[in-house]
C-alpha positions in Angstrom: 51.0 94.7 35.6 52.0 93.2 38.9 49.3 94.5 40.4 46.4 93.5 38.0 47.2 89.6 37.9 47.3 89.8 42.1 43.7 91.8 42.2 42.7 88.8 39.1 43.8 86.6 41.3 42.4 87.2 45.3 39.0 87.8 43.1 39.0 84.8 41.6 40.2 83.1 45.3 37.4 85.2 47.0 34.4 84.6 45.1 31.7 83.2 46.7 31.3 80.3 43.3 35.6 79.4 43.7 35.3 78.6 47.7 31.7 77.0 47.1 33.5 75.0 43.7 36.7 73.6 45.2 36.4 71.5 47.4 34.8 69.6 44.8 36.5 70.2 42.2 40.0 68.6 44.2 38.0 66.2 45.1 37.1 65.4 41.5 40.2 65.4 40.2 39.7 68.1 37.8 42.8 71.1 38.8 45.2 70.7 38.3 47.5 70.8 42.2 50.2 72.9 40.2 47.1 75.1 39.6 45.5 75.8 42.6 48.8 76.9 43.9 49.8 79.1 41.1 46.8 80.7 42.3 46.9 81.2 45.1 50.6 81.6 45.0 49.4 85.0 42.5 46.8 85.7 44.7 49.2 86.4 47.8 52.3 85.2 46.8 55.0 82.7 47.6 54.9 81.0 51.0 59.0 82.1 51.9 61.1 78.4 51.4 64.5 79.9 53.9 64.9 79.1 57.8 66.6 82.0 59.0 68.6 80.6 62.8 71.0 82.2 64.9 73.4 80.8 66.7 74.9 82.2 69.8 77.7 80.3 72.0 77.3 79.6 75.3 80.4 78.1 76.2 84.1 77.3 74.4 83.9 74.4 72.7 87.3 73.8 71.8 89.0 71.7 74.5 86.9 69.3 73.8 87.6 65.7 72.7 86.3 64.8 69.0 85.6 61.7 70.3 83.0 64.8 72.4 82.3 66.7 69.4 81.3 64.0 67.7 78.8 63.2 70.2 77.9 67.0 70.9 77.2 67.3 66.4 74.7 63.7 66.7 73.1 65.5 69.2 72.7 67.6 67.6 71.8 66.0 64.0 69.4 63.7 66.4 67.3 67.2 67.8 67.2 68.6 63.7 65.6 64.9 62.4 63.2 65.1 65.0 62.7 68.5 64.3 62.2 67.4 60.5 58.9 65.3 61.7 57.2 67.5 63.1 54.1 68.5 61.0 54.1 72.2 61.0 
């Protein structure tokens, strides 16, 4: 059943008529965004919503003071904020 739904959805999104009208339907707000999204998910699968992060410790942090650890944490927080601001 899943493969049949996938083939059907792909036949729609890959069809000539779909490609010709999708821009007009979106611009005229005739197609709910959720329907468009669902159709693409059925056709090609939903994008992964998780990020895998592997961290290796390269230095001994046990000798740092609490203030030094907080400074490191603040620097990491800023790096993460900067990365989240990038439009991927």
